[in-house]
C-alpha positions in Angstrom: 0.0 0.0 0.0 1.4 3.4 -1.0 1.0 6.1 1.7 0.1 9.6 0.8 2.6 12.4 1.2 2.7 13.4 4.9 5.3 16.2 4.6 4.8 20.0 5.1 5.8 21.8 1.9 4.8 25.3 3.2 7.3 25.1 6.1 10.7 26.7 5.5 13.8 24.7 6.3 17.5 25.4 6.2 19.8 23.3 4.0 21.0 21.3 7.0 17.6 20.8 8.7 15.6 17.7 8.5 12.2 18.2 6.8 9.1 17.4 8.8 7.1 14.3 8.0 4.5 12.1 9.8 5.5 9.0 7.9 7.1 7.5 11.0 3.7 7.4 12.8 2.6 4.7 10.3 5.2 2.3 11.7 5.3 0.8 15.2 8.3 2.3 17.0 8.7 5.0 14.4 7.5 7.8 16.7 10.3 7.1 19.2 13.0 6.9 16.5 15.6 9.6 15.8 14.0 12.1 13.5 17.2 12.4 11.4 17.5 8.6 10.9 13.9 7.5 10.7 13.7 7.8 6.9 16.6 5.4 6.5 15.0 3.1 9.0 11.8 3.1 7.0 13.5 2.5 3.6 15.6 -0.3 5.1 12.5 -2.0 6.6 14.1 -1.7 10.1 10.7 -0.6 11.4 8.8 -3.4 9.7 5.8 -3.0 7.4 3.5 0.0 7.4 0.4 -0.4 9.5 -2.5 0.6 7.2 -5.0 0.8 10.1 -3.1 3.9 11.3 -3.4 5.8 8.0 -6.9 7.5 8.6 -5.8 9.0 11.9 -2.3 10.1 10.7 -3.8 11.6 7.6 -6.3 13.6 9.6 -3.6 14.8 12.1 -1.5 15.9 9.1 -4.4 17.8 7.7 -5.0 19.7 10.9 -1.3 20.7 11.4 -0.6 21.4 7.8 -3.8 23.4 7.5 -2.7 25.7 10.3 0.6 26.4 8.5 -1.1 27.1 5.2 -3.5 29.5 6.9 -0.6 31.5 8.2 -0.1 29.8 11.6 3.2 29.9 13.5 6.0 27.5 12.3 7.0 27.0 15.9 3.5 26.0 16.8 3.4 23.4 14.0 6.8 22.0 15.1 5.6 21.8 18.7 2.4 20.0 17.5 4.5 17.4 15.6 6.8 16.8 18.6 3.9 16.2 21.0 1.9 14.0 18.6 5.1 11.8 18.3 5.2 11.7 22.1 1.6 10.5 22.2 2.2 7.9 19.4 5.3 6.7 21.2 3.3 6.1 24.4 0.8 4.0 22.4 3.6 1.9 20.8 5.3 1.3 24.2 2.0 0.3 25.9 0.9 -1.9 22.9 -2.1 0.2 22.1 -3.6 0.5 18.6 -2.8 4.0 17.3 -6.0 4.2 15.2 -8.8 6.7 14.7 -11.3 4.4 16.6 -9.1 4.0 19.6 -7.8 7.6 19.8 -10.1 8.7 22.7 -9.2 5.7 24.8 -5.5 6.2 24.0 -5.7 9.8 24.9 -7.4 9.0 28.3 -4.6 6.5 29.1 -1.9 8.9 28.0 -3.2 11.8 30.1 -3.5 9.5 33.1 0.1 8.6 32.6 1.0 12.3 32.4 -1.0 13.0 35.6 0.9 10.3 37.4 4.2 11.8 36.3 3.1 15.2 37.8 2.8 13.5 41.2 6.3 11.9 41.2 8.9 13.3 43.6 11.2 15.9 42.1 14.2 13.6 41.9 12.1 10.3 41.7 11.3 7.9 38.9 8.2 6.1 37.8 7.7 2.3 37.6 9.0 2.3 34.0 11.7 4.8 34.7 9.9 7.9 33.5 11.0 11.3 34.8 8.6 13.6 36.8 7.1 16.6 35.1 5.5 19.8 36.4 1.7 20.2 36.6 1.9 23.0 34.0 3.9 20.8 31.6 1.5 17.9 32.0 -1.5 20.1 31.3 0.3 21.8 28.4 1.1 18.5 26.7 -2.4 17.2 27.1 -4.1 20.4 26.0 -2.0 20.7 22.9 -2.7 17.1 21.7 -6.3 17.3 22.9 -6.9 20.3 20.7 -5.6 18.5 17.7 -7.7 15.4 18.4 -10.8 17.6 19.0 -10.4 18.8 15.4 -9.6 15.4 14.0 -12.6 13.8 15.6 -14.9 16.9 15.4 -15.5 16.4 19.1 -18.4 18.4 20.5 -16.5 19.1 23.8 -12.9 19.5 24.7 -11.1 16.2 25.5 -8.8 17.9 28.0 -11.9 18.5 30.2 -12.4 14.8 30.6 -9.0 14.3 32.2 -7.6 14.6 35.7 -5.2 17.4 34.5 -6.1 21.0 35.3 -4.5 24.2 34.4 -2.4 25.4 37.3 -3.7 28.6 38.8 -0.8 31.1 38.9 -1.7 33.7 41.5 0.1 37.0 41.0 1.6 38.4 44.1 1.8 42.2 44.6 5.2 43.8 43.9 6.5 46.0 46.7 7.9 49.4 46.1 11.6 48.2 46.5 11.1 45.2 44.3 9.4 47.3 41.6 12.2 49.8 41.6 14.8 47.0 41.4 13.0 45.5 38.4 13.0 48.9 36.6 16.6 49.5 37.7 17.7 46.3 36.1 15.8 47.1 32.9 17.3 50.7 32.7 20.8 49.3 33.4 20.5 46.9 30.6 19.0 49.5 28.3 22.0 51.8 29.0 24.3 48.9 28.1 22.4 48.2 24.9 22.7 51.9 24.0 26.5 51.8 24.6 26.8 48.6 22.5 24.9 50.2 19.6 26.9 53.4 19.7 30.2 51.5 20.1 29.7 49.0 17.2 29.7 51.6 14.5 31.0 51.3 10.9 34.5 52.3 12.2 34.6 49.3 14.5 33.3 46.9 11.8 35.9 48.0 9.3 38.7 48.2 11.9 41.7 45.8 11.4 42.0 45.3 15.2 41.0 41.9 16.6 39.8 43.0 20.0 38.1 46.4 20.3 37.1 48.0 23.6 33.9 50.0 24.2 33.9 52.5 27.0 30.5 52.3 28.8 28.8 55.2 30.4 29.3 53.4 33.7 33.0 53.8 33.3 33.6 50.1 32.7 35.1 48.7 29.5 33.5 46.0 27.3 35.8 44.3 24.9 34.4 43.0 21.5 36.5 40.0 20.7 36.9 38.5 17.2 38.6 35.3 16.0 41.0 37.2 13.7 41.5 40.8 12.3 39.5 42.0 9.3 41.1 41.2 6.0 41.0 44.4 4.0 41.8 42.5 0.7 38.4 40.8 0.9 34.8 42.2 1.0 32.9 42.4 4.2 30.7 39.6 3.1 33.7 37.3 2.5 35.0 38.2 5.9 31.6 37.2 7.4 31.8 33.8 5.6 35.2 33.2 7.3 33.7 34.1 10.7 35.4 37.5 10.9 33.2 40.3 12.4 30.4 37.7 12.4 29.8 37.8 16.2 30.4 41.6 16.6 27.8 42.6 13.9 25.3 40.1 15.2 25.7 41.5 18.7 24.8 45.0 17.4 21.8 43.7 15.5 20.6 41.7 18.6 21.0 44.8 20.8 19.1 46.9 18.4 16.4 44.2 18.2 15.9 44.2 22.0 15.8 48.0 22.1 13.2 48.0 19.3 11.0 45.5 21.3 11.4 47.6 24.4 10.4 50.8 22.6 7.5 49.5 20.4 6.2 46.6 22.5 5.7 44.3 19.5 6.5 40.6 20.0 9.8 38.9 19.0 8.3 37.1 16.0 6.9 40.3 14.5 10.2 42.1 15.0 12.3 39.3 13.4 10.0 39.3 10.4 9.7 43.0 10.0 10.8 44.3 6.6 12.9 47.4 5.8 10.6 49.9 4.0 10.6 53.6 3.4 9.5 54.7 6.9 7.4 57.8 7.4 6.9 59.4 10.9 3.7 61.1 12.1 3.7 63.0 15.4 1.3 61.2 17.8 0.9 61.9 21.6 4.5 61.8 23.1 6.1 60.1 20.1 5.5 59.0 16.5 3.4 56.6 14.5 5.6 54.9 12.0 4.1 54.0 8.6 5.3 52.9 5.2 5.5 56.0 3.0 2.9 55.9 0.2 2.1 59.0 -1.9 -1.6 58.4 -2.4 -2.7 57.0 1.0 -1.6 56.9 4.6 -1.2 53.1 5.0 -1.5 51.2 8.2 0.5 52.1 11.3 3.4 49.6 11.5 4.4 50.6 15.1 4.7 53.5 17.5 7.9 54.8 19.0 8.8 57.4 21.6 10.2 60.6 20.2 13.6 60.1 21.9 14.1 56.8 20.1 13.6 58.3 16.6 17.2 59.6 16.1 18.7 56.3 17.4 16.4 54.3 15.1 17.5 56.3 12.1 21.2 55.9 13.0 20.7 52.2 13.1 19.0 52.2 9.7 21.9 54.0 8.1 24.4 51.5 9.7 22.2 48.6 8.7 22.0 49.7 5.0 25.8 49.8 4.8 26.3 46.4 6.4 23.4 44.6 4.8 22.6 46.4 1.5 20.7 43.4 0.0 18.7 42.0 2.9 15.0 42.9 3.0 14.7 42.4 6.8 14.8 45.2 9.4 17.0 43.1 11.6 19.1 40.8 9.4 21.5 38.4 11.2 24.5 36.8 9.6 24.1 33.1 9.4 26.2 30.2 8.4 25.3 28.5 5.1 22.4 26.1 5.4 21.0 27.6 8.6 17.4 28.8 8.6 17.2 32.6 9.2 14.9 32.2 12.3 17.5 30.0 14.0 20.2 32.8 13.8 18.6 34.6 16.7 19.3 32.4 19.7 18.8 35.1 22.3 22.2 34.5 23.8 24.7 37.1 22.5 23.5 40.0 24.6 22.8 37.6 27.5 26.4 36.5 27.5 27.6 40.2 27.3 25.4 41.1 30.2 26.7 38.3 32.3 30.3 39.4 31.4 29.5 42.9 32.7 27.6 41.7 35.8 24.2 42.9 34.6 20.8 41.3 34.9 19.6 40.1 31.4 15.9 41.0 30.6 14.6 38.7 27.8 12.2 40.0 25.1 9.0 38.8 26.8 9.9 40.4 30.1 10.9 43.6 28.2 7.4 43.8 26.8 5.9 43.0 30.2 7.9 45.8 31.9 7.0 48.2 29.2 3.3 47.5 29.6 3.4 47.8 33.4 5.5 51.0 33.1 2.9 52.5 30.8 0.0 51.4 33.0 1.8 52.9 36.1 2.2 56.3 34.4 -1.1 56.5 32.6 -3.4 54.5 35.1 -5.6 53.9 32.0 -6.2 50.2 31.2 -7.9 50.9 27.9 -5.2 53.3 26.6 -2.4 50.9 27.7 -4.1 47.9 26.1 -4.4 49.9 22.8 -0.7 50.9 22.9 0.3 47.3 23.7 -2.0 46.0 20.9 -4.0 43.7 23.2 -7.5 43.6 24.6 -8.2 44.8 28.1 -8.8 41.2 29.2 -5.5 39.9 27.8 -3.6 42.8 29.4 -5.0 42.1 32.8 -4.7 38.3 32.6 -1.2 38.1 31.1 0.7 41.3 31.6 -0.6 43.3 34.5 1.4 42.8 37.7 -0.2 44.1 41.0 1.9 47.0 42.4 1.8 48.4 45.9 3.0 51.8 44.6 0.3 51.9 41.9 -2.3 50.9 44.5 -1.3 53.7 46.8 -1.5 56.2 43.9 -5.0 54.8 42.9 -6.2 55.3 46.5 -4.9 58.9 46.5 -6.7 59.5 43.2 -9.9 58.0 44.5 -10.1 60.2 47.6 -9.1 63.2 45.5 -12.0 62.6 43.3 -14.7 61.8 45.9 -13.5 63.9 48.8 -16.1 66.8 48.9 -13.4 69.2 49.8 -11.4 68.4 46.7 -14.1 67.8 44.0 -13.1 70.6 41.7 -11.7 69.5 38.3 -8.9 71.6 36.9 -8.5 72.0 33.1 -5.1 70.9 31.7 -5.6 73.2 28.7 -6.3 77.0 28.5 -9.8 77.5 29.9 -11.8 75.9 32.7 -13.5 72.5 33.3 -17.0 72.0 34.5 -17.0 68.2 35.0 -15.5 64.9 33.9 -14.1 64.2 30.4 -16.8 63.7 27.8 -16.2 63.4 24.0 -18.0 65.7 21.7 -20.4 64.0 19.2 -18.6 65.2 16.1 -14.9 64.6 16.8 -12.4 64.4 13.8 -10.6 61.2 13.1 -7.2 61.1 14.9 -8.2 63.9 17.2 -6.9 63.4 20.8 -9.7 62.2 23.1 -10.4 64.1 26.3 -9.0 62.3 29.4 -7.9 65.3 31.7 -4.3 64.5 31.0 -3.6 65.5 27.3 -3.8 69.2 26.8 -5.2 68.8 23.2 -7.9 66.5 24.5 -9.7 69.4 26.2 -10.4 70.9 22.8 -13.0 68.2 22.1 -14.5 67.9 25.6 -18.1 68.9 26.2 -17.2 70.1 29.7 -14.4 72.4 28.6 -15.3 76.1 28.8 -13.6 79.1 27.1 -12.8 82.1 29.2 -13.7 85.6 28.1 -10.3 87.2 28.9 -7.1 88.4 27.2 -5.1 85.8 29.2 -7.1 83.0 27.7 -6.6 84.3 24.1 -2.9 84.7 24.8 -2.6 81.1 26.3 -4.6 79.7 23.3 -2.3 81.4 20.7 0.8 80.2 22.6 -0.6 76.6 22.7 -1.3 76.9 18.9 2.3 78.0 18.3 3.5 74.9 20.3 1.4 72.6 18.1 2.7 74.3 15.0 6.2 73.5 16.1 5.2 69.9 16.7 3.5 69.7 13.3 6.7 71.0 11.5 8.5 67.9 12.8 5.9 65.3 11.8 6.6 65.2 8.1 4.4 66.3 5.0 0.6 66.1 5.3 -1.3 63.4 3.6 -3.8 64.1 0.8 -7.4 65.2 1.7 -6.5 65.3 5.4 -6.8 61.5 5.6 -4.8 60.4 8.6 -3.9 64.0 9.4 -1.6 64.4 12.5 -3.3 65.2 15.8 -1.3 68.5 15.9 -2.9 69.7 12.7 -6.4 68.9 13.9 -5.7 70.7 17.2 -4.5 73.8 15.3 -7.6 73.9 13.2 -9.8 73.7 16.3 -7.9 76.6 18.0 -8.1 78.7 14.9 -11.9 78.3 15.0 -12.0 79.6 18.6 -9.6 82.5 17.9 -11.6 83.4 14.8 -14.8 83.6 16.9 -13.1 85.9 19.4 -11.8 88.1 16.6 -15.2 88.5 15.0 -17.4 88.8 18.1 -16.5 92.3 19.3 -13.9 95.1 19.0 -12.7 94.4 22.5 -12.0 90.7 21.8 -10.4 91.6 18.4 -7.9 93.8 20.2 -7.1 90.8 22.5 -6.4 88.6 19.4 -4.2 91.3 17.7 -2.2 91.9 20.9 -1.7 88.1 21.3 -0.4 87.8 17.7 2.0 90.7 18.3 3.3 88.9 21.4 3.8 85.7 19.3 5.9 87.8 16.8 8.1 89.0 19.7 8.3 85.4 21.0 6.6 86.4 24.2 4.7 83.3 25.1 2.2 82.6 27.9 3.9 81.4 31.1 2.0 78.0 30.8 3.8 77.2 27.6 7.0 79.3 27.5 9.2 76.7 29.1 8.1 73.9 26.8 8.6 76.0 23.7 12.0 77.1 24.8 13.1 73.5 25.5 11.9 72.4 22.0 13.8 75.3 20.3 17.1 74.2 22.0 
């Protein structure tokens, strides 16, 4: 009997990697065989004859896993699924069970019982058959993964994992004390400073230097030495030096440091960052930073990611360095790899980790960087919805996965609560020119991209129903000064898009303030004189005290 093809043509493999296939599951003992040698074992009949009764189950399992890949699912998820299905099949072989479609539910029940027993073994103990203990979370994870596949194979009306003795361990989050929270942020900032020093130190001059070991003076006063196997050979191209292992580790260290900084700044996950492509980036001023898009003349395009304004210059320096070193690579973070190695495997998350250990610094992995960023944003904004939007997650996911209870944040929330409900402190102050008569409430007709009122963003008050203008010269002066500040912000945000689609928030705020000033100017002679005097003060660069310091800082 000829078996159908059970490989995965849509998965990408390196020249030295073994391609995936479920052929081994059709033979008794094949699931436990070495992946790299199972093909030879099948062709040499070392595993015996193919068992045709297994074919319906294996074909359906292949359809589920391969279907996930074709639909754009993660390659790592598919690889994990194949690994655990092989573990399940190996259990059936060792316990003399029929690995068939009809027996799959019984086999799954026996396998999960065996996993449950392993979770109860002593830490250093062994089972009757010599099996090692596993944690409760690992046992549940194995069973849930395979159970999900079998649910789809069998079109089961309920989840198989719910029929087992395994349960998802409940991880209770403990509150972080003030000292511990500061320590966590301190470690993150220390590593961030180290990453900045690495990125600044590994410039084009270092890459093209003929020295073998090159020191980098850190801002802490310490010295980090970038070591190479041999000096750069000037008679060869940089790519030829890479192939021979020269500057290989140093360049990859810089790219890995830049990747970690990028994740910490944007909050996108590791897989997205590794697959990000180099495009013609276009920056639009937004809140306290920039929205970054791909530049297209006739339309705005989707927002690729958001960055803080302080990171923009660093990011552009990296792009200039990256184009010189990797002129042909389409990726934003290209790593140098040995021939035959799949690109995703070139990031092993160890270069910066080893460098941090060498300098006595705590290493913060990508996932923890994202977690720290989310909690830092939440701590400073105290707005779950806004933080969830910036982290590209739902409110429920942010609370369940990322949010960490904080004593310091709890104290601040208690203070805000009593500030709001204490009858002696119930007056709301406007953060923009004018006064406030209540809580933030969005106007019905608010332009797209306009800042929403939240009693924190100055521009947000312009579209709040409870914001009130003041009939005074001081208000007109403050409004024109604020408009001047927004004009400075707009001048740094790039060219406007056609028809106002996706217009920067600064432009929308300026239009709103022009409407107000126009009303003052046309309403009476007295108010017109206020507007004229305010404009003369702008010409003399005499700004309202509420905005003069900020404007002066931007001009420096």
